[in-house]
ROLUM-6656 format. One record per residue (C-alpha): residue in one letter; x, y, z; residue number from 1. Coordinates in Angstrom, 2 decimals, decimal comma. Example, Ala and Ser with C-alpha at 12.3 -4.5 7.8 and 13.67 -1.06 7.14 Angstrom:
@res=A; u=12,30; v=-4,50; w=7,80; n=1 .
@res=S; u=13,67; v=-1,06; w=7,14; n=2 .
END
This chain:
@res=X; u=0,03; v=0,05; w=0,11; n=1 .
@res=X; u=0,84; v=3,86; w=-1,03; n=2 .
@res=X; u=2,41; v=5,93; w=2,16; n=3 .
@res=X; u=-0,65; v=7,81; w=2,16; n=4 .
@res=X; u=-3,91; v=7,28; w=0,20; n=5 .
@res=X; u=-6,79; v=9,19; w=-0,14; n=6 .
@res=X; u=-10,22; v=7,41; w=-0,50; n=7 .
@res=X; u=-13,50; v=9,48; w=-1,82; n=8 .
@res=X; u=-17,04; v=8,85; w=-0,70; n=9 .
@res=X; u=-18,90; v=9,47; w=-3,91; n=10 .
@res=X; u=-21,70; v=11,83; w=-4,09; n=11 .
@res=X; u=-24,91; v=9,49; w=-5,76; n=12 .
@res=X; u=-25,48; v=11,07; w=-9,43; n=13 .
@res=X; u=-27,67; v=8,31; w=-11,09; n=14 .
@res=X; u=-31,34; v=9,01; w=-11,48; n=15 .
@res=X; u=-33,63; v=8,08; w=-9,80; n=16 .
@res=X; u=-31,22; v=9,29; w=-7,03; n=17 .
@res=X; u=-29,62; v=6,61; w=-4,56; n=18 .
@res=X; u=-30,00; v=7,76; w=-0,78; n=19 .
@res=X; u=-27,10; v=4,89; w=0,30; n=20 .
@res=X; u=-23,96; v=5,21; w=0,93; n=21 .
@res=X; u=-20,78; v=2,82; w=1,44; n=22 .
@res=X; u=-19,56; v=3,75; w=4,74; n=23 .
@res=X; u=-21,17; v=5,43; w=7,21; n=24 .
@res=X; u=-20,24; v=8,51; w=9,47; n=25 .
@res=X; u=-18,74; v=6,27; w=12,39; n=26 .
@res=X; u=-17,66; v=3,86; w=9,51; n=27 .
@res=X; u=-15,10; v=6,33; w=7,62; n=28 .
@res=X; u=-13,97; v=7,43; w=11,28; n=29 .
@res=X; u=-12,96; v=3,86; w=11,50; n=30 .
@res=X; u=-11,19; v=3,14; w=8,65; n=31 .
@res=X; u=-9,00; v=5,92; w=8,99; n=32 .
@res=X; u=-8,53; v=4,96; w=12,79; n=33 .
@res=X; u=-7,74; v=1,07; w=11,88; n=34 .
@res=X; u=-5,49; v=2,04; w=8,34; n=35 .
@res=X; u=-2,18; v=4,21; w=8,97; n=36 .
@res=X; u=-2,16; v=6,60; w=6,10; n=37 .
@res=X; u=-5,46; v=6,09; w=4,81; n=38 .
@res=X; u=-7,45; v=9,49; w=4,33; n=39 .
@res=X; u=-11,25; v=9,54; w=3,93; n=40 .
@res=X; u=-13,02; v=13,03; w=2,17; n=41 .
@res=X; u=-16,73; v=13,30; w=1,62; n=42 .
@res=X; u=-17,83; v=14,41; w=-1,76; n=43 .
@res=X; u=-20,68; v=17,14; w=-0,13; n=44 .
@res=X; u=-24,43; v=15,87; w=-1,18; n=45 .
@res=X; u=-27,43; v=16,98; w=-0,31; n=46 .
@res=X; u=-29,67; v=13,86; w=-0,54; n=47 .
@res=X; u=-27,54; v=11,03; w=0,99; n=48 .
@res=X; u=-29,22; v=9,21; w=4,09; n=49 .
@res=X; u=-26,55; v=10,81; w=6,03; n=50 .
@res=X; u=-26,07; v=14,18; w=6,04; n=51 .
@res=X; u=-22,71; v=16,38; w=5,54; n=52 .
@res=X; u=-22,81; v=17,64; w=8,91; n=53 .
@res=X; u=-22,92; v=14,27; w=10,43; n=54 .
@res=X; u=-19,63; v=13,02; w=8,51; n=55 .
@res=X; u=-18,17; v=16,60; w=9,54; n=56 .
@res=X; u=-19,03; v=15,65; w=13,27; n=57 .
@res=X; u=-16,31; v=12,74; w=12,69; n=58 .
@res=X; u=-13,85; v=15,12; w=11,35; n=59 .
@res=X; u=-14,15; v=14,33; w=7,97; n=60 .
@res=X; u=-13,36; v=16,76; w=5,17; n=61 .
@res=X; u=-16,30; v=17,78; w=3,19; n=62 .
@res=X; u=-15,37; v=18,32; w=-0,43; n=63 .
@res=X; u=-17,04; v=19,65; w=-3,90; n=64 .
@res=X; u=-13,79; v=17,41; w=-6,08; n=65 .
@res=X; u=-12,32; v=14,25; w=-5,25; n=66 .
@res=X; u=-9,65; v=14,36; w=-8,12; n=67 .
@res=X; u=-6,80; v=13,86; w=-4,89; n=68 .
@res=X; u=-8,42; v=10,63; w=-4,40; n=69 .
@res=X; u=-7,33; v=7,25; w=-5,36; n=70 .
@res=X; u=-10,05; v=5,25; w=-4,53; n=71 .
@res=X; u=-13,55; v=6,33; w=-4,86; n=72 .
@res=X; u=-16,26; v=4,57; w=-3,25; n=73 .
@res=X; u=-19,90; v=4,57; w=-4,81; n=74 .
@res=X; u=-23,26; v=2,72; w=-4,53; n=75 .
@res=X; u=-24,69; v=3,07; w=-8,13; n=76 .
@res=X; u=-23,63; v=3,84; w=-11,79; n=77 .
@res=X; u=-21,54; v=6,86; w=-11,93; n=78 .
@res=X; u=-22,70; v=8,50; w=-14,70; n=79 .
@res=X; u=-20,12; v=8,86; w=-17,55; n=80 .
@res=X; u=-19,27; v=12,43; w=-17,47; n=81 .
@res=X; u=-18,34; v=12,54; w=-14,39; n=82 .
@res=X; u=-15,63; v=9,45; w=-14,00; n=83 .
@res=X; u=-12,16; v=10,40; w=-13,20; n=84 .
@res=X; u=-9,19; v=8,84; w=-15,21; n=85 .
@res=X; u=-6,38; v=6,66; w=-13,91; n=86 .
@res=X; u=-8,97; v=6,21; w=-10,56; n=87 .
@res=X; u=-9,98; v=2,76; w=-8,94; n=88 .
@res=X; u=-13,40; v=2,94; w=-8,27; n=89 .
@res=X; u=-15,97; v=0,35; w=-6,66; n=90 .
@res=X; u=-19,75; v=0,81; w=-7,55; n=91 .
@res=X; u=-22,38; v=-1,85; w=-8,84; n=92 .
@res=X; u=-21,61; v=-1,14; w=-12,46; n=93 .
@res=X; u=-24,59; v=-3,84; w=-13,72; n=94 .
@res=X; u=-21,99; v=-4,50; w=-16,88; n=95 .
@res=X; u=-21,38; v=-8,48; w=-16,08; n=96 .
@res=X; u=-24,74; v=-9,40; w=-17,61; n=97 .
@res=X; u=-23,88; v=-7,40; w=-21,02; n=98 .
@res=X; u=-26,70; v=-4,81; w=-20,29; n=99 .
@res=X; u=-27,00; v=-2,73; w=-23,12; n=100 .
@res=X; u=-27,97; v=0,37; w=-21,11; n=101 .
@res=X; u=-23,90; v=0,27; w=-19,63; n=102 .
@res=X; u=-22,46; v=-0,84; w=-22,75; n=103 .
@res=X; u=-21,02; v=3,13; w=-23,28; n=104 .
@res=X; u=-20,32; v=2,94; w=-19,38; n=105 .
@res=X; u=-18,03; v=0,21; w=-19,64; n=106 .
@res=X; u=-16,44; v=1,75; w=-22,80; n=107 .
@res=X; u=-15,62; v=5,03; w=-21,11; n=108 .
@res=X; u=-14,44; v=3,21; w=-18,00; n=109 .
@res=X; u=-11,72; v=1,41; w=-20,58; n=110 .
@res=X; u=-10,90; v=4,37; w=-22,47; n=111 .
@res=X; u=-9,99; v=6,35; w=-19,10; n=112 .
@res=X; u=-8,02; v=3,34; w=-17,81; n=113 .
@res=X; u=-10,09; v=2,97; w=-14,61; n=114 .
@res=X; u=-10,02; v=0,28; w=-12,63; n=115 .
@res=X; u=-13,44; v=-1,22; w=-12,38; n=116 .
@res=X; u=-14,11; v=-3,50; w=-9,05; n=117 .
@res=X; u=-18,11; v=-4,20; w=-9,00; n=118 .
@res=X; u=-19,51; v=-4,74; w=-5,44; n=119 .
@res=X; u=-21,48; v=-7,88; w=-6,76; n=120 .
@res=X; u=-18,28; v=-9,97; w=-8,03; n=121 .
@res=X; u=-16,92; v=-9,61; w=-4,48; n=122 .
@res=X; u=-16,86; v=-13,20; w=-3,34; n=123 .
@res=X; u=-15,42; v=-16,00; w=-1,42; n=124 .
@res=X; u=-13,04; v=-18,91; w=-3,39; n=125 .
@res=X; u=-16,69; v=-21,08; w=-3,52; n=126 .
@res=X; u=-18,79; v=-18,06; w=-5,22; n=127 .
@res=X; u=-20,65; v=-16,89; w=-2,64; n=128 .
@res=X; u=-20,96; v=-13,16; w=-2,09; n=129 .
@res=X; u=-19,21; v=-11,18; w=0,46; n=130 .
@res=X; u=-20,86; v=-7,68; w=0,31; n=131 .
@res=X; u=-24,79; v=-7,34; w=-0,71; n=132 .
@res=X; u=-27,71; v=-5,38; w=0,49; n=133 .
@res=X; u=-30,08; v=-8,29; w=-0,33; n=134 .
@res=X; u=-31,35; v=-8,48; w=3,38; n=135 .
@res=X; u=-32,95; v=-5,37; w=3,14; n=136 .
@res=X; u=-34,43; v=-5,72; w=-0,80; n=137 .
@res=X; u=-36,17; v=-8,84; w=0,94; n=138 .
@res=X; u=-37,58; v=-6,55; w=3,60; n=139 .
@res=X; u=-38,83; v=-3,52; w=1,58; n=140 .
@res=X; u=-40,02; v=-6,26; w=-0,83; n=141 .
@res=X; u=-42,10; v=-7,64; w=1,33; n=142 .
@res=X; u=-43,74; v=-4,76; w=2,90; n=143 .
@res=X; u=-44,58; v=-3,30; w=-0,39; n=144 .
@res=X; u=-45,99; v=-6,62; w=-1,15; n=145 .
@res=X; u=-48,29; v=-6,65; w=1,92; n=146 .
@res=X; u=-48,90; v=-2,93; w=1,53; n=147 .
@res=X; u=-50,17; v=-3,48; w=-1,79; n=148 .
@res=X; u=-52,47; v=-6,18; w=-1,23; n=149 .
@res=X; u=-54,07; v=-4,02; w=1,33; n=150 .
@res=X; u=-54,50; v=-1,09; w=-0,94; n=151 .
@res=X; u=-55,77; v=-3,26; w=-3,36; n=152 .
@res=X; u=-58,61; v=-4,80; w=-1,12; n=153 .
@res=X; u=-58,98; v=-1,55; w=1,00; n=154 .
@res=X; u=-58,08; v=-3,38; w=3,88; n=155 .
@res=X; u=-55,34; v=-1,62; w=6,27; n=156 .
@res=X; u=-53,09; v=1,24; w=5,40; n=157 .
@res=X; u=-49,72; v=0,41; w=6,19; n=158 .
@res=X; u=-46,50; v=3,07; w=6,43; n=159 .
@res=X; u=-44,13; v=2,03; w=3,68; n=160 .
@res=X; u=-40,53; v=1,60; w=4,77; n=161 .
@res=X; u=-39,45; v=4,78; w=2,90; n=162 .
@res=X; u=-41,41; v=6,52; w=5,28; n=163 .
@res=X; u=-40,13; v=5,20; w=8,13; n=164 .
@res=X; u=-37,12; v=6,20; w=9,82; n=165 .
@res=X; u=-35,38; v=2,89; w=10,41; n=166 .
@res=X; u=-35,99; v=-0,72; w=10,43; n=167 .
@res=X; u=-36,90; v=-0,73; w=14,11; n=168 .
@res=X; u=-39,73; v=1,84; w=13,20; n=169 .
@res=X; u=-40,96; v=-0,41; w=10,15; n=170 .
@res=X; u=-41,25; v=-3,60; w=12,47; n=171 .
@res=X; u=-43,24; v=-1,53; w=14,81; n=172 .
@res=X; u=-45,85; v=-0,27; w=12,35; n=173 .
@res=X; u=-45,96; v=-3,68; w=10,52; n=174 .
@res=X; u=-47,36; v=-5,33; w=13,70; n=175 .
@res=X; u=-50,34; v=-2,91; w=14,00; n=176 .
@res=X; u=-52,05; v=-4,49; w=10,97; n=177 .
@res=X; u=-54,13; v=-7,47; w=10,71; n=178 .
@res=X; u=-54,49; v=-10,05; w=7,68; n=179 .
@res=X; u=-56,98; v=-11,71; w=6,55; n=180 .
@res=X; u=-56,07; v=-15,86; w=6,39; n=181 .
@res=X; u=-54,35; v=-15,10; w=3,41; n=182 .
@res=X; u=-51,05; v=-17,47; w=1,88; n=183 .
@res=X; u=-47,87; v=-16,00; w=0,63; n=184 .
@res=X; u=-45,56; v=-17,73; w=-1,10; n=185 .
@res=X; u=-41,54; v=-16,62; w=-0,79; n=186 .
@res=X; u=-39,38; v=-18,20; w=-3,48; n=187 .
@res=X; u=-35,42; v=-18,25; w=-2,87; n=188 .
@res=X; u=-32,98; v=-19,07; w=0,31; n=189 .
@res=X; u=-30,27; v=-16,32; w=-0,07; n=190 .
@res=X; u=-29,93; v=-12,94; w=1,67; n=191 .
@res=X; u=-33,17; v=-11,57; w=0,17; n=192 .
@res=X; u=-35,36; v=-14,30; w=0,95; n=193 .
@res=X; u=-34,07; v=-14,10; w=4,52; n=194 .
@res=X; u=-34,63; v=-10,24; w=4,64; n=195 .
@res=X; u=-37,89; v=-11,35; w=3,42; n=196 .
@res=X; u=-38,80; v=-13,88; w=5,83; n=197 .
@res=X; u=-37,37; v=-11,59; w=8,79; n=198 .
@res=X; u=-40,15; v=-8,99; w=8,15; n=199 .
@res=X; u=-43,08; v=-11,77; w=7,71; n=200 .
@res=X; u=-42,04; v=-13,14; w=10,90; n=201 .
@res=X; u=-41,27; v=-9,88; w=13,08; n=202 .
@res=X; u=-45,40; v=-9,29; w=11,71; n=203 .
@res=X; u=-46,52; v=-12,92; w=13,22; n=204 .
@res=X; u=-47,21; v=-14,49; w=9,85; n=205 .
@res=X; u=-46,76; v=-18,29; w=10,43; n=206 .
@res=X; u=-44,42; v=-20,15; w=8,37; n=207 .
@res=X; u=-45,50; v=-23,93; w=7,19; n=208 .
@res=X; u=-44,26; v=-26,44; w=4,86; n=209 .
@res=X; u=-44,71; v=-26,00; w=1,21; n=210 .
@res=X; u=-46,82; v=-29,40; w=1,82; n=211 .
@res=X; u=-48,80; v=-28,29; w=4,12; n=212 .
@res=X; u=-49,33; v=-24,68; w=2,34; n=213 .
@res=X; u=-51,16; v=-26,94; w=-0,67; n=214 .
@res=X; u=-53,20; v=-29,38; w=1,13; n=215 .
@res=X; u=-54,37; v=-27,66; w=4,24; n=216 .
@res=X; u=-56,78; v=-24,41; w=5,06; n=217 .
@res=X; u=-55,69; v=-21,92; w=7,74; n=218 .
@res=X; u=-57,96; v=-19,61; w=9,70; n=219 .
@res=X; u=-54,62; v=-17,45; w=9,86; n=220 .
@res=X; u=-52,30; v=-15,89; w=7,51; n=221 .
@res=X; u=-49,30; v=-18,19; w=6,72; n=222 .
@res=X; u=-46,32; v=-18,19; w=4,17; n=223 .
@res=X; u=-44,54; v=-21,12; w=2,87; n=224 .
@res=X; u=-40,57; v=-20,83; w=1,56; n=225 .
@res=X; u=-40,10; v=-22,59; w=-1,69; n=226 .
@res=X; u=-36,80; v=-23,40; w=-2,85; n=227 .
@res=X; u=-35,93; v=-24,23; w=-6,77; n=228 .
@res=X; u=-36,53; v=-28,20; w=-5,99; n=229 .
@res=X; u=-39,94; v=-27,41; w=-4,98; n=230 .
@res=X; u=-41,09; v=-25,74; w=-8,27; n=231 .
@res=X; u=-38,91; v=-27,37; w=-11,00; n=232 .
@res=X; u=-38,97; v=-30,62; w=-12,13; n=233 .
@res=X; u=-36,22; v=-32,59; w=-15,00; n=234 .
@res=X; u=-37,42; v=-32,33; w=-18,27; n=235 .
@res=X; u=-36,87; v=-36,46; w=-18,39; n=236 .
@res=X; u=-38,37; v=-36,94; w=-15,11; n=237 .
@res=X; u=-35,27; v=-37,65; w=-13,56; n=238 .
@res=X; u=-34,61; v=-36,67; w=-9,93; n=239 .
@res=X; u=-33,78; v=-33,04; w=-9,14; n=240 .
@res=X; u=-30,16; v=-31,99; w=-8,97; n=241 .
@res=X; u=-29,41; v=-28,67; w=-7,37; n=242 .
@res=X; u=-25,89; v=-28,78; w=-8,68; n=243 .
@res=X; u=-27,13; v=-29,51; w=-12,34; n=244 .
@res=X; u=-30,38; v=-26,85; w=-12,14; n=245 .
@res=X; u=-27,72; v=-24,23; w=-11,42; n=246 .
@res=X; u=-25,37; v=-25,14; w=-14,31; n=247 .
@res=X; u=-27,80; v=-26,71; w=-16,89; n=248 .
@res=X; u=-31,53; v=-24,82; w=-15,90; n=249 .
@res=X; u=-32,50; v=-25,54; w=-19,42; n=250 .
@res=X; u=-33,17; v=-29,27; w=-18,61; n=251 .
@res=X; u=-35,53; v=-28,19; w=-16,23; n=252 .
@res=X; u=-39,25; v=-27,48; w=-16,50; n=253 .
@res=X; u=-41,30; v=-24,91; w=-13,83; n=254 .
@res=X; u=-43,77; v=-26,47; w=-11,91; n=255 .
@res=X; u=-44,92; v=-23,44; w=-10,16; n=256 .
@res=X; u=-48,80; v=-23,99; w=-11,36; n=257 .
@res=X; u=-49,39; v=-25,92; w=-8,43; n=258 .
@res=X; u=-49,04; v=-23,13; w=-6,36; n=259 .
@res=X; u=-50,83; v=-20,27; w=-8,37; n=260 .
@res=X; u=-54,38; v=-21,56; w=-7,46; n=261 .
@res=X; u=-53,21; v=-21,07; w=-3,81; n=262 .
@res=X; u=-51,51; v=-18,03; w=-3,38; n=263 .
@res=X; u=-52,61; v=-14,44; w=-3,09; n=264 .
@res=X; u=-49,08; v=-12,76; w=-2,41; n=265 .
@res=X; u=-45,79; v=-14,02; w=-4,44; n=266 .
@res=X; u=-42,72; v=-12,20; w=-3,12; n=267 .
@res=X; u=-39,95; v=-13,30; w=-5,53; n=268 .
@res=X; u=-36,27; v=-13,11; w=-4,26; n=269 .
@res=X; u=-35,03; v=-16,22; w=-6,43; n=270 .
@res=X; u=-32,01; v=-15,76; w=-8,66; n=271 .
@res=X; u=-33,14; v=-16,48; w=-12,29; n=272 .
@res=X; u=-30,84; v=-17,42; w=-14,89; n=273 .
@res=X; u=-31,93; v=-16,49; w=-18,62; n=274 .
@res=X; u=-31,46; v=-20,06; w=-19,59; n=275 .
@res=X; u=-34,17; v=-21,34; w=-16,61; n=276 .
@res=X; u=-37,75; v=-21,46; w=-17,25; n=277 .
@res=X; u=-40,06; v=-18,70; w=-16,43; n=278 .
@res=X; u=-42,20; v=-19,70; w=-12,86; n=279 .
@res=X; u=-45,20; v=-19,73; w=-15,35; n=280 .
@res=X; u=-46,49; v=-18,47; w=-18,51; n=281 .
@res=X; u=-49,16; v=-15,70; w=-19,38; n=282 .
@res=X; u=-51,25; v=-17,82; w=-20,40; n=283 .
@res=X; u=-51,45; v=-19,40; w=-16,92; n=284 .
@res=X; u=-52,39; v=-16,10; w=-15,53; n=285 .
@res=X; u=-55,72; v=-16,05; w=-17,40; n=286 .
@res=X; u=-56,81; v=-19,31; w=-16,17; n=287 .
@res=X; u=-59,92; v=-19,68; w=-13,81; n=288 .
@res=X; u=-57,93; v=-21,19; w=-10,67; n=289 .
@res=X; u=-54,97; v=-18,45; w=-10,88; n=290 .
@res=X; u=-55,45; v=-16,70; w=-7,66; n=291 .
@res=X; u=-52,11; v=-15,12; w=-7,49; n=292 .
@res=X; u=-53,64; v=-11,03; w=-6,87; n=293 .
@res=X; u=-50,06; v=-9,52; w=-5,75; n=294 .
@res=X; u=-46,57; v=-9,90; w=-6,89; n=295 .
@res=X; u=-43,61; v=-8,42; w=-5,28; n=296 .
@res=X; u=-40,78; v=-9,28; w=-7,59; n=297 .
@res=X; u=-37,40; v=-8,55; w=-6,14; n=298 .
@res=X; u=-35,42; v=-9,76; w=-8,52; n=299 .
@res=X; u=-36,70; v=-7,32; w=-10,65; n=300 .
@res=X; u=-35,91; v=-9,43; w=-13,81; n=301 .
@res=X; u=-37,57; v=-7,69; w=-17,03; n=302 .
@res=X; u=-39,44; v=-10,02; w=-19,00; n=303 .
@res=X; u=-37,72; v=-12,60; w=-16,88; n=304 .
@res=X; u=-39,27; v=-15,19; w=-14,83; n=305 .
@res=X; u=-42,49; v=-13,65; w=-14,14; n=306 .
@res=X; u=-44,64; v=-12,53; w=-17,15; n=307 .
@res=X; u=-46,30; v=-9,41; w=-15,25; n=308 .
@res=X; u=-42,79; v=-7,93; w=-14,67; n=309 .
@res=X; u=-42,80; v=-5,49; w=-17,98; n=310 .
@res=X; u=-41,11; v=-2,86; w=-16,37; n=311 .
@res=X; u=-39,60; v=-1,63; w=-13,39; n=312 .
@res=X; u=-41,55; v=0,58; w=-10,68; n=313 .
@res=X; u=-40,13; v=3,22; w=-8,30; n=314 .
@res=X; u=-40,37; v=4,23; w=-4,83; n=315 .
@res=X; u=-42,62; v=7,27; w=-5,78; n=316 .
@res=X; u=-44,72; v=4,88; w=-7,74; n=317 .
@res=X; u=-44,23; v=1,11; w=-6,24; n=318 .
@res=X; u=-46,79; v=-0,82; w=-8,34; n=319 .
@res=X; u=-48,57; v=-1,18; w=-11,54; n=320 .
@res=X; u=-51,74; v=-3,54; w=-12,79; n=321 .
@res=X; u=-50,89; v=-6,05; w=-15,30; n=322 .
@res=X; u=-53,74; v=-7,19; w=-17,53; n=323 .
@res=X; u=-53,02; v=-10,82; w=-19,00; n=324 .
@res=X; u=-55,94; v=-11,32; w=-21,06; n=325 .
@res=X; u=-54,65; v=-8,40; w=-23,21; n=326 .
@res=X; u=-50,72; v=-8,44; w=-22,08; n=327 .
@res=X; u=-50,51; v=-5,20; w=-21,23; n=328 .
@res=X; u=-49,57; v=-2,44; w=-18,32; n=329 .
@res=X; u=-52,94; v=-0,65; w=-16,41; n=330 .
@res=X; u=-52,87; v=1,98; w=-13,50; n=331 .
@res=X; u=-52,38; v=0,18; w=-10,03; n=332 .
@res=X; u=-55,34; v=-1,08; w=-8,10; n=333 .
@res=X; u=-57,53; v=-0,36; w=-11,22; n=334 .
@res=X; u=-59,59; v=-3,95; w=-11,66; n=335 .
@res=X; u=-59,22; v=-6,65; w=-9,10; n=336 .
@res=X; u=-58,76; v=-9,14; w=-12,09; n=337 .
@res=X; u=-55,84; v=-7,79; w=-12,93; n=338 .
@res=X; u=-52,28; v=-8,89; w=-10,90; n=339 .
@res=X; u=-50,79; v=-5,77; w=-9,16; n=340 .
@res=X; u=-46,99; v=-6,02; w=-9,77; n=341 .
@res=X; u=-44,04; v=-4,15; w=-7,70; n=342 .
@res=X; u=-40,60; v=-4,05; w=-9,31; n=343 .
@res=X; u=-38,80; v=-1,78; w=-7,56; n=344 .
@res=X; u=-34,97; v=-1,86; w=-8,84; n=345 .
@res=X; u=-33,33; v=-0,17; w=-5,45; n=346 .
@res=X; u=-35,36; v=-1,59; w=-2,74; n=347 .
@res=X; u=-33,06; v=-1,27; w=0,21; n=348 .
@res=X; u=-32,92; v=2,73; w=-0,61; n=349 .
@res=X; u=-36,30; v=2,91; w=1,29; n=350 .
@res=X; u=-34,60; v=1,72; w=4,02; n=351 .
@res=X; u=-30,86; v=3,81; w=3,31; n=352 .
@res=X; u=-29,51; v=4,08; w=7,06; n=353 .
@res=X; u=-29,58; v=0,57; w=8,05; n=354 .
@res=X; u=-29,02; v=-0,92; w=4,55; n=355 .
@res=X; u=-25,70; v=1,37; w=4,27; n=356 .
@res=X; u=-24,49; v=0,50; w=8,11; n=357 .
@res=X; u=-25,16; v=-3,31; w=7,15; n=358 .
@res=X; u=-23,13; v=-2,57; w=4,21; n=359 .
@res=X; u=-20,27; v=-0,93; w=5,44; n=360 .
@res=X; u=-19,97; v=-3,47; w=8,23; n=361 .
@res=X; u=-18,75; v=-6,08; w=5,74; n=362 .
@res=X; u=-16,69; v=-3,15; w=3,95; n=363 .
@res=X; u=-14,36; v=-2,90; w=6,52; n=364 .
@res=X; u=-14,21; v=-6,53; w=8,02; n=365 .
@res=X; u=-13,98; v=-8,03; w=4,02; n=366 .
@res=X; u=-13,02; v=-5,86; w=1,48; n=367 .
@res=X; u=-11,32; v=-2,70; w=2,29; n=368 .
@res=X; u=-8,54; v=-5,20; w=4,42; n=369 .
@res=X; u=-8,27; v=-6,84; w=0,71; n=370 .
@res=X; u=-8,06; v=-3,87; w=-1,01; n=371 .
@res=X; u=-6,01; v=-1,91; w=1,04; n=372 .
@res=X; u=-3,61; v=-5,02; w=1,74; n=373 .
@res=X; u=-2,45; v=-7,46; w=0,16; n=374 .
@res=X; u=-5,42; v=-9,65; w=-1,10; n=375 .
@res=X; u=-4,29; v=-12,70; w=-0,43; n=376 .
@res=X; u=-7,35; v=-14,81; w=-1,14; n=377 .
@res=X; u=-8,01; v=-12,76; w=-4,52; n=378 .
@res=X; u=-11,28; v=-11,21; w=-3,46; n=379 .
@res=X; u=-10,32; v=-8,04; w=-5,40; n=380 .
@res=X; u=-8,80; v=-9,67; w=-8,23; n=381 .
@res=X; u=-12,07; v=-11,96; w=-8,80; n=382 .
@res=X; u=-14,04; v=-8,43; w=-8,85; n=383 .
@res=X; u=-11,75; v=-6,21; w=-11,31; n=384 .
@res=X; u=-13,36; v=-6,15; w=-14,46; n=385 .
@res=X; u=-11,53; v=-3,64; w=-15,86; n=386 .
@res=X; u=-7,74; v=-2,19; w=-15,04; n=387 .
@res=X; u=-4,95; v=-0,03; w=-17,56; n=388 .
@res=X; u=-7,48; v=0,10; w=-20,25; n=389 .
@res=X; u=-8,23; v=-3,76; w=-20,36; n=390 .
@res=X; u=-10,99; v=-6,34; w=-19,43; n=391 .
@res=X; u=-9,12; v=-8,29; w=-17,05; n=392 .
@res=X; u=-8,93; v=-12,11; w=-18,03; n=393 .
@res=X; u=-11,87; v=-13,25; w=-15,76; n=394 .
@res=X; u=-14,25; v=-10,61; w=-17,65; n=395 .
@res=X; u=-13,05; v=-10,86; w=-20,88; n=396 .
@res=X; u=-16,12; v=-12,70; w=-22,76; n=397 .
@res=X; u=-17,26; v=-8,98; w=-22,44; n=398 .
@res=X; u=-14,80; v=-8,04; w=-25,19; n=399 .
@res=X; u=-17,65; v=-8,56; w=-27,98; n=400 .
@res=X; u=-20,04; v=-7,02; w=-25,88; n=401 .
@res=X; u=-17,86; v=-3,72; w=-25,57; n=402 .
@res=X; u=-17,31; v=-3,49; w=-29,39; n=403 .
@res=X; u=-20,50; v=-3,83; w=-30,15; n=404 .
@res=X; u=-20,59; v=-6,89; w=-31,77; n=405 .
@res=X; u=-23,43; v=-8,42; w=-29,59; n=406 .
END
């Protein structure tokens, strides 16, 4: 490490604006105390969840310009005109799946010889992610789904996460409502699924097995957690293999329609591979036994695993209705026969302070020691997409994408 190194906390510039930060004021001060020779500079921002004043109270300088910094930490994509040459950037670049809307971003990063480290790629050797906002995506996604159900059926008013100061207030508010005996299906087993279960459990909603969910009636609201094996089968009828499913998902069919006649709310958090089958088809949504009324699509894969996720929604306008008969998007709560869909792609920013603190803890524990030290476990190396004007070997598959050949 250099004798002296400057780290800058970026002002978020992407629209819609994100309120999260990679390090809270106390965590930024802790970073300085932990690593000799490190200085942290805060780019002034009027909108982030921690104010300039809170950083200043920790003795951190507030600046407009970060040209003198070596490493720049953000959350969402940095606007192209604001990218500085020859710097090391850490943010969610949304480029590794060849997202066409960020092709020019990656081109500019290469042209400016920026070292790009993507949070999404910071993993252990076994591929498990070291840092993510998934827990809060699940928490907020679940509460938004229940909020939408209450609004649609005029049953109750629930304070949304964005209107709560923190997670503690959100949990207190969620306990005030009384749900009818509905059934909620939750897909997935990662951070987002655990976050969703955290809020469902806090609300006192009972968890039941997939079998009981399908076969039993309950006088109170329940939810079930569905793993991939619960709603997929091998095309040739062979036994489900998790390893094969994740490596070759095209060999499987979805059996999720066995749950759609029992489910009122779907909270979808399971990772979806483009080669995997959709959970269900648009045609199945128009069948009489299709009961699903609200879908909280935490994964937010447009035209992906869920037919109604035709576009993203926003924190300001969280839901829209989907008319499966005519395959069109309609205003929210316009018809009880439509499927109300939430597809917000920046859910954790509804609880930005809590989400940022959790994220910053992982930064201090796993990421920054590797970044500022010797990276003996290859954490930074595996997550470095570009360096010195070239794609790294791990991400060389993006070359044709960058050149516009695909």
